[in-house]
C-alpha positions in Angstrom: 49.9 40.2 24.0 48.6 36.6 23.5 49.6 33.6 21.3 48.4 30.1 20.6 51.0 27.6 19.5 50.9 23.9 18.8 53.8 21.8 20.2 54.5 18.1 19.5 56.5 15.6 21.4 56.8 11.8 21.5 53.7 10.1 23.0 54.8 8.3 26.2 52.6 5.4 25.4 54.0 5.0 21.8 57.2 7.1 21.1 56.7 6.6 17.4 53.6 8.7 17.5 53.3 12.4 18.2 51.3 13.9 21.1 50.1 17.4 20.2 49.3 20.2 22.7 48.0 23.7 22.3 50.0 26.3 24.3 48.0 29.3 25.4 50.0 32.3 26.4 49.2 35.8 27.6 51.5 38.4 29.1 51.7 38.3 32.9 49.9 34.8 33.1 51.4 31.3 33.2 51.2 29.2 30.0 48.4 26.7 29.8 48.4 23.5 27.8 45.6 21.6 26.2 45.8 18.2 24.5 44.7 18.1 20.9 42.9 15.0 19.7 45.0 14.8 16.5 48.0 12.6 16.1 50.4 11.0 13.5 53.9 9.7 13.2 56.5 11.6 15.2 58.7 11.6 12.1 56.0 13.5 10.1 55.6 16.3 12.5 57.4 19.6 11.7 57.9 21.5 14.9 59.0 24.7 13.3 56.0 24.9 11.0 53.7 23.5 13.7 52.1 21.2 11.1 52.5 17.8 9.5 54.9 17.6 6.6 53.3 17.8 3.2 53.1 14.4 1.6 52.7 12.5 4.9 49.5 10.5 5.6 46.4 12.7 5.7 48.6 15.8 6.2 46.2 18.1 4.4 43.2 17.1 6.5 45.1 17.1 9.8 46.7 20.5 9.2 43.3 22.0 8.3 41.9 20.7 11.6 44.8 22.3 13.5 44.5 25.6 11.6 40.7 25.8 12.2 41.2 24.9 15.9 43.7 27.7 16.4 41.6 30.2 14.4 38.6 29.4 16.6 40.4 30.2 19.8 42.0 33.3 18.3 38.6 34.6 17.3 37.3 34.0 20.9 40.3 35.9 22.4 39.8 38.7 19.9 36.1 38.9 20.8 37.0 39.1 24.5 39.5 41.9 23.8 36.9 43.9 21.9 34.4 43.4 24.8 37.1 44.7 27.2 36.9 41.5 29.2 39.7 40.6 31.6 40.6 37.0 30.6 43.3 34.5 31.3 44.9 31.7 29.2 43.1 29.0 31.3 39.7 30.7 30.6 40.5 30.7 26.9 41.5 27.0 27.0 38.1 26.1 28.4 36.1 28.5 26.3 34.6 25.7 24.1 34.5 22.9 26.7 31.4 20.8 27.2 30.9 18.6 30.1 30.2 14.9 29.8 27.1 13.8 28.1 25.5 16.6 26.1 26.3 20.0 27.4 27.4 21.3 30.7 28.8 24.3 32.4 32.2 25.7 31.4 34.6 24.9 34.2 35.7 28.6 34.3 32.7 30.7 35.2 32.5 34.5 35.3 31.5 35.9 38.7 28.0 36.6 37.2 27.6 33.0 36.1 28.6 31.8 39.6 26.1 34.0 41.3 23.4 33.0 38.9 24.2 29.3 39.5 23.9 30.0 43.3 20.5 31.6 42.7 19.3 28.6 40.8 20.7 26.2 43.5 18.9 27.9 46.3 15.7 28.2 44.3 15.7 24.4 43.9 17.0 23.5 47.4 14.5 22.1 49.8 14.9 21.1 53.5 12.8 19.5 56.2 12.3 21.7 59.3 10.1 20.5 62.1 8.4 18.1 59.8 7.7 20.9 57.2 9.1 21.2 53.7 11.0 24.5 53.5 12.7 26.0 50.5 15.6 28.3 50.3 14.1 31.0 48.1 15.0 33.8 50.6 18.7 32.9 50.1 18.2 33.0 46.3 16.8 36.5 46.7 19.8 37.6 48.7 22.2 36.5 45.9 19.9 38.2 43.3 20.2 41.5 45.2 24.0 41.1 45.3 24.0 40.5 41.5 22.0 43.7 40.9 24.3 45.7 43.2 27.5 44.4 41.5 26.0 45.1 38.1 25.3 48.7 39.1 28.8 49.1 40.6 30.8 47.8 37.7 28.8 50.0 35.3 29.2 53.1 37.4 32.8 52.6 38.5 34.4 50.9 35.5 32.0 51.5 32.7 32.0 47.7 32.1 29.3 45.0 32.1 29.5 42.8 35.2 29.5 39.7 32.8 33.1 40.6 31.8 34.5 40.1 35.3 36.1 36.8 36.3 37.4 35.7 39.7 41.0 37.0 39.1 39.4 40.4 38.8 38.1 40.2 42.4 41.3 41.6 43.8 42.2 44.1 46.5 41.5 47.1 44.3 38.1 45.8 43.2 37.1 45.0 46.8 38.2 48.4 48.1 36.4 50.2 45.3 33.2 48.1 45.9 33.3 48.9 49.7 33.8 52.6 49.0 30.9 52.6 46.5 28.6 50.9 49.1 29.5 53.4 51.8 29.0 56.3 49.3 25.5 55.1 48.4 24.8 54.5 52.1 25.5 58.1 52.9 23.2 59.2 50.2 20.4 57.1 51.7 21.2 57.9 55.3 22.4 54.5 56.3 25.5 52.2 56.1 24.4 50.5 52.9 24.5 47.0 54.4 28.3 47.1 54.0 29.3 44.0 55.9 26.4 42.0 54.6 27.3 42.7 50.9 31.0 42.1 51.4 30.5 38.9 53.3 28.0 37.7 50.6 30.6 38.4 47.9 33.1 36.4 49.9 30.7 33.6 50.1 30.4 33.6 46.3 34.2 33.4 46.1 34.2 30.6 48.7 31.7 28.6 46.6 33.8 29.2 43.5 37.0 28.1 45.3 35.3 24.8 46.4 34.3 24.2 42.8 37.9 24.7 41.7 37.3 28.0 39.8 40.5 29.5 38.5 41.9 32.7 40.0 39.9 32.8 43.3 41.7 34.7 46.0 40.0 34.5 49.4 43.0 36.2 51.0 42.2 39.4 49.0 39.3 40.0 51.4 41.8 40.7 54.2 42.3 44.2 52.8 38.8 45.1 53.9 39.7 45.0 57.6 36.8 45.9 59.8 34.5 46.7 56.9 33.8 43.0 56.4 33.3 42.3 60.1 29.8 42.3 61.6 29.3 45.4 63.7 29.2 45.0 67.4 25.7 43.9 68.4 23.9 45.5 71.3 21.5 43.4 73.3 17.9 44.4 72.9 17.1 43.2 76.5 15.0 45.3 78.7 14.5 45.2 82.5 12.0 42.7 83.9 9.8 45.6 85.2 9.3 46.7 81.6 8.0 43.3 80.6 5.8 43.2 83.6 4.2 46.5 82.7 3.5 45.3 79.2 2.0 42.1 80.5 -0.4 43.9 82.9 -1.4 46.8 80.5 -5.1 47.4 80.0 -6.0 45.3 77.0 -9.2 47.2 76.4 -7.2 50.0 75.0 -6.0 47.8 72.1 -7.7 46.3 69.0 -8.0 42.5 68.6 -5.0 42.4 66.2 -3.0 44.5 68.6 -3.9 42.2 71.5 -2.8 39.3 69.4 0.6 41.0 68.8 1.1 41.6 72.6 0.3 37.9 73.2 2.9 36.8 70.6 5.5 39.0 72.2 4.8 37.7 75.7 4.7 34.1 74.5 8.1 34.6 72.9 9.5 36.0 76.1 8.1 33.1 78.2 9.5 30.5 75.8 13.2 31.3 75.7 12.9 34.3 73.4 11.5 32.4 70.5 12.2 34.2 67.2 9.3 35.7 65.2 9.6 33.1 62.4 9.6 30.3 64.9 6.6 31.5 66.8 4.6 31.8 63.6 5.7 28.4 62.4 5.0 26.7 65.7 2.8 23.5 65.3 1.0 21.4 67.9 3.3 18.4 67.4 6.3 20.5 68.7 4.5 20.9 72.1 5.2 18.3 74.7 3.7 18.1 78.2 6.2 20.4 79.9 8.3 21.9 77.1 8.5 22.8 73.4 11.0 21.1 71.2 11.7 22.7 67.8 14.5 23.3 65.3 15.1 27.0 64.7 14.2 28.1 61.2 17.2 30.4 60.7 19.8 28.1 62.3 20.5 24.4 62.5 19.9 24.4 66.2 17.3 22.8 68.4 15.6 24.7 71.2 13.9 23.2 74.2 12.3 25.8 76.3 10.3 24.8 79.4 6.6 25.4 78.8 5.5 27.8 81.6 1.8 28.1 82.6 1.7 31.7 81.3 2.8 30.4 77.9 0.2 27.6 78.0 -2.5 30.1 78.8 -1.6 32.1 75.6 -1.5 28.9 73.5 -4.9 27.7 74.6 -6.4 31.1 74.1 -5.9 30.5 70.4 -6.5 26.8 70.2 -8.6 25.9 67.2 -8.0 29.2 65.5 -4.7 28.4 63.7 -4.7 27.1 60.1 -4.2 23.4 59.8 -1.8 22.3 62.6 -0.4 25.7 63.4 -0.7 26.9 67.0 -1.3 30.6 66.2 -3.6 32.1 63.5 -0.8 33.6 61.4 -0.9 31.7 58.1 -3.9 30.9 55.9 -4.5 28.7 52.8 -2.9 31.5 50.7 0.5 31.1 52.3 1.6 28.1 50.2 5.3 28.8 49.8 8.2 29.7 52.1 8.5 33.1 50.4 4.8 33.9 51.0 5.2 32.8 54.7 8.3 35.0 55.1 6.4 38.0 53.8 3.5 37.3 56.2 6.0 37.1 59.1 7.6 40.4 58.2 4.1 42.1 58.0 3.1 40.7 61.4 6.5 41.7 62.9 6.0 45.3 61.7 2.5 45.4 63.3 3.9 43.9 66.5 6.6 46.6 66.6 4.0 49.3 66.1 1.9 47.9 68.8 4.8 47.7 71.3 5.7 51.3 70.5 2.1 52.4 71.2 2.1 50.4 74.5 5.4 51.9 75.6 4.1 55.5 75.0 1.1 54.7 77.1 3.2 53.3 79.9 5.9 56.0 79.5 8.6 53.3 78.9 11.7 54.9 77.6 13.3 51.7 76.3 12.9 50.7 72.7 11.1 47.4 72.9 10.9 45.1 69.8 10.1 41.5 69.2 13.9 40.9 69.5 13.8 42.3 73.0 12.0 39.1 74.2 15.1 36.9 73.5 17.7 39.1 75.2 15.3 39.8 78.2 14.6 36.1 78.8 18.4 35.2 78.6 19.4 38.1 80.8 16.8 37.3 83.5 17.7 33.6 83.5 21.4 34.3 83.8 21.0 36.9 86.5 18.9 34.5 88.4 21.9 32.2 88.6 20.8 29.5 86.1 23.5 27.5 84.4 24.4 29.1 81.0 24.2 25.7 79.2 20.6 25.2 80.4 19.7 28.7 79.3 21.4 28.2 75.9 19.5 24.9 75.4 16.2 26.6 76.0 17.1 29.5 73.6 18.6 27.3 70.9 22.0 28.9 71.1 25.5 28.2 72.5 26.6 29.7 75.9 29.1 31.8 74.0 26.5 33.3 71.7 24.0 34.2 74.5 26.7 36.1 76.3 28.1 37.8 73.2 24.8 38.8 71.5 21.9 38.6 74.0 23.0 39.0 77.6 22.7 42.5 79.2 22.9 43.6 82.7 19.4 45.0 83.3 19.8 45.2 87.1 22.4 47.9 87.2 20.5 50.1 89.7 19.8 47.2 92.0 23.4 46.0 91.9 24.5 49.6 92.7 22.3 49.7 95.8 23.5 46.3 96.9 27.1 47.4 96.5 26.4 50.6 98.4 25.2 48.6 101.4 28.1 46.2 101.1 30.8 48.8 100.9 
């Protein structure tokens, strides 16, 4: 049940004049008021009829305006009911709002509108990283994927268009249904469906909406998800030093030129603090100082300052003059003109590097699963085990001491420690 009434009371600024307000009501929601830009003498207002008394100044014109205004809002509410949309009085009160100067966004957005606005925001957002202009198109694509998943979910689960959902609809039941749907689809595809990632991304949407003052946002509703919204426990990809040494001394004649390049990039990453794939690919000569590299990590707002070892220098100068423009390594070309194209190129190279490491491990009969990410954990673990101050190690890796212990450190000297303990005890 819903109603729209017009109430009048004495204007605080001039008690002889009436101040009119529309009262929007819907069952189970608080009433919402909206000032009407129509006024007249308080004595001419008929509260029971909700109109100006016949015969008073401009009564016919004013009453028509009030009637048309109520009718317009009633029609909007009727349309939403026919669509099966879940709406609130505050949403109806803003249904025809326009922001200053020309047109603007309605202050009450649907969840779909909010996600689309985030997509647009990240498509247009640009930053400066290591002297390069970087856009946020990868983030825009992440929100686009979430939009598509939610569209599929609401259609399959509720038989409704995603456009009909507003933030009051993102309640505990919706979230539990969405989590179950993700898990169910994950089982069909033989994976976890990216459960935590999707749920955390939806929470981020709600957080953005909360900051913009959207009505009905309930961040506390996400507490019902429990461990489903938490990142799964990460396992360090670190491998023992002997594995790295075997890879470094492998017979390079058994590999193609491209495969040798991949091995060099992996070893370079290991020697330089476990530099991430995207950071190795985007490394430029101006980041290299005499005895260290100073760069801002692409994925995080953290600076890393690894010491430049001779082994890393040897790899750098092996490719000097081969990189495009000011890039150290020959990864990008004139075709990679956008952040998105560069990211695709990095992913392609990372896949080739993983395949190369798999091939090398088979040749060397290495049982460990070695990937590009192994370089970071292996560097950190070796440095910590060697007794180096965690803050120094963290500065070189571009992380905090807490992060390196939580996500990257791994005891790779278990057998050696066991032998030492046997001799001690």
